C-alpha positions as CSV (number, residue, x, y, z in Angstrom):
1,M,-157.5,-9.9,159.9
2,F,-157.9,-10.6,156.2
3,S,-161.6,-11.3,156.5
4,S,-161.9,-8.0,158.1
5,A,-160.0,-6.3,155.3
6,V,-162.4,-7.9,152.8
7,N,-165.2,-6.1,154.8
8,F,-163.7,-2.8,153.8
9,F,-164.5,-3.7,150.2
10,L,-167.9,-5.3,151.1
11,A,-168.7,-1.9,152.6
12,G,-168.1,-0.4,149.2
13,Y,-170.4,-3.0,147.7
14,N,-173.1,-2.3,150.3
15,Y,-172.7,1.5,149.6
16,S,-173.0,1.0,145.8
17,F,-175.6,-1.7,145.6
18,P,-178.8,0.4,146.2
19,F,-177.9,2.3,143.1
20,V,-177.7,-0.6,140.7
21,N,-180.6,0.8,138.6
22,K,-178.5,3.9,137.8
23,A,-175.2,2.0,137.6
24,F,-176.3,-0.4,135.0
25,G,-178.7,1.9,133.3
26,T,-181.5,-0.6,133.4
27,G,-185.1,-0.5,134.5
28,N,-186.5,0.3,137.9
29,S,-186.9,-3.4,138.7
30,T,-183.1,-4.1,138.6
31,Y,-182.7,-3.6,142.3
32,T,-185.5,-6.0,143.0
33,I,-184.2,-8.6,140.6
34,L,-180.7,-8.4,142.0
35,L,-182.0,-8.7,145.6
36,V,-183.7,-12.0,144.5
37,S,-180.3,-13.0,142.9
38,Q,-178.5,-12.3,146.2
39,S,-181.1,-14.3,148.2
40,L,-181.0,-17.3,145.9
41,G,-177.2,-17.2,145.9
42,G,-177.2,-17.1,149.7
43,I,-179.7,-20.0,150.0
44,I,-177.8,-22.2,147.4
45,G,-174.5,-21.2,149.1
46,G,-175.8,-22.5,152.4
47,I,-177.0,-25.7,150.8
48,I,-173.8,-26.5,148.9
49,S,-171.3,-25.2,151.5
50,P,-170.8,-28.7,153.0
51,K,-170.2,-30.0,149.5
52,L,-167.7,-27.2,148.7
53,T,-165.8,-27.8,151.9
54,Q,-163.3,-30.6,151.3
55,N,-161.1,-29.5,154.2
56,D,-160.9,-26.9,156.9
57,S,-157.8,-25.2,155.5
58,I,-157.1,-21.5,155.3
59,S,-156.2,-22.1,151.6
60,H,-159.7,-23.3,150.9
61,L,-161.2,-20.2,152.6
62,L,-158.9,-17.9,150.7
63,N,-159.8,-19.6,147.4
64,L,-163.5,-19.0,148.1
65,L,-162.6,-15.3,148.7
66,T,-160.7,-15.2,145.4
67,F,-163.6,-16.5,143.5
68,C,-165.9,-14.0,145.3
69,G,-163.7,-11.2,144.0
70,L,-163.7,-12.7,140.5
71,S,-167.4,-13.0,140.4
72,I,-168.0,-9.4,141.6
73,A,-165.4,-8.1,139.1
74,G,-167.0,-10.2,136.5
75,I,-170.2,-8.2,136.9
76,Y,-168.5,-5.2,135.6
77,L,-166.5,-6.9,132.9
78,L,-169.3,-8.9,131.4
79,F,-171.8,-6.1,131.7
80,Q,-169.4,-3.9,129.7
81,W,-169.4,-6.6,126.9
82,Y,-173.0,-7.8,126.9
83,H,-175.1,-5.1,128.6
84,S,-177.3,-7.9,129.9
85,L,-179.1,-7.9,133.2
86,L,-179.0,-11.7,133.1
87,T,-175.2,-11.5,133.3
88,V,-175.4,-9.3,136.3
89,F,-177.9,-11.6,137.9
90,V,-175.8,-14.7,137.4
91,F,-172.6,-13.1,138.7
92,M,-174.4,-11.5,141.7
93,F,-175.8,-15.0,142.4
94,L,-172.3,-16.5,142.2
95,F,-170.9,-13.8,144.5
96,H,-173.5,-14.3,147.2
97,M,-173.3,-18.1,146.9
98,L,-169.5,-18.1,147.4
99,L,-169.7,-15.4,150.1
100,T,-172.2,-17.4,152.1
101,A,-170.1,-20.6,151.7
102,Y,-167.1,-18.6,152.8
103,N,-168.9,-17.3,155.9
104,I,-170.2,-20.7,156.9
105,D,-166.8,-22.3,156.5
106,F,-165.0,-19.5,158.3
107,F,-167.3,-19.7,161.3
108,S,-167.3,-23.5,161.3
109,I,-163.5,-23.5,161.4
110,I,-163.5,-21.1,164.3
111,Q,-166.0,-23.3,166.2
112,T,-163.9,-26.5,165.6
113,K,-160.4,-25.1,166.2
114,V,-161.0,-22.8,169.2
115,D,-161.3,-24.2,172.7
116,D,-164.9,-23.9,173.9
117,K,-163.9,-21.7,176.9
118,Y,-162.5,-19.1,174.5
119,L,-165.1,-19.4,171.8
120,G,-167.2,-16.4,172.9
121,R,-164.2,-14.2,173.2
122,V,-162.9,-15.2,169.8
123,F,-166.2,-14.5,168.2
124,S,-166.4,-11.1,170.0
125,V,-162.9,-10.1,168.6
126,V,-163.8,-11.3,165.1
127,F,-167.0,-9.4,165.0
128,T,-165.5,-6.3,166.5
129,V,-162.6,-6.2,164.1
130,A,-164.9,-6.9,161.2
131,I,-167.3,-4.1,162.1
132,I,-164.5,-1.6,162.4
133,F,-163.7,-1.9,158.7
134,M,-167.2,-1.3,157.5
135,P,-167.6,2.4,158.3
136,I,-164.0,3.0,157.1
137,G,-164.8,1.3,153.8
138,T,-168.1,3.2,153.5
139,A,-166.3,6.5,154.2
140,V,-163.6,5.8,151.6
141,F,-166.0,4.7,148.9
142,S,-168.4,7.6,149.6
143,Y,-165.5,10.1,149.5
144,Y,-163.6,8.8,146.4
145,S,-166.4,7.4,144.3
146,K,-170.0,8.0,143.3
147,A,-172.3,5.2,144.5
148,Y,-173.9,4.8,141.0
149,L,-170.6,4.1,139.1
150,V,-170.5,0.6,137.6
151,E,-166.7,0.8,138.0
152,N,-167.1,0.3,141.7
153,Y,-167.8,-3.4,141.1
154,I,-164.4,-4.0,139.5
155,I,-162.6,-2.0,142.2
156,I,-164.4,-4.1,144.9
157,G,-163.7,-7.4,143.1
158,I,-160.0,-6.6,142.5
159,G,-159.7,-5.4,146.1
160,I,-161.1,-8.7,147.4
161,I,-158.8,-10.7,145.0
162,I,-155.7,-8.7,146.2
163,V,-156.6,-9.3,149.9
164,S,-157.0,-13.0,149.3
165,I,-153.8,-13.4,147.3
166,V,-151.8,-11.5,149.9
167,A,-153.3,-13.7,152.6
168,Q,-152.4,-16.8,150.6
169,V,-148.8,-15.7,150.1
170,L,-148.4,-14.8,153.8
171,S,-150.1,-18.1,154.8
172,R,-147.7,-20.1,152.7
173,F,-144.8,-18.1,153.9
174,K,-145.8,-18.6,157.5
175,G,-146.4,-22.3,156.8
176,S,-142.9,-22.8,155.4
177,K,-141.2,-21.6,158.6
């Protein structure tokens, strides 16, 4: 459920991202440069994911989500201080590296913890619930925010951080029973 709640904020990210040229007030090549950053982050995240995964705990997954939120919020904060496209590039890279590592670990845990005869059903439920949050997130972000606002990145980052912290608290509370 918490991964699906994160998709609400990722929908806001997907809604805002095509307007990075306007959001950051940089040149027309900003979108292209940041697409490269996303791709490189995803590739490196896939390569280092086994090295980041020390265990298959929920806490590890939620820590990855927290750092995803910090890196996307960092885009806004550091851009406000430095007005550097390099800063945006680095934090976009980190965001996608961590998000890829999270997704790999999340689906690996499902594959190892769920009985094979239920695996298809579990994946169906996971994808269905995740997809439900995407149009809701897009609708909320499109109604309450302009796609070109750089402030969207801090809202998205803080939202992901809050979801992961709430999930960690509930996970520890459930684990103590």
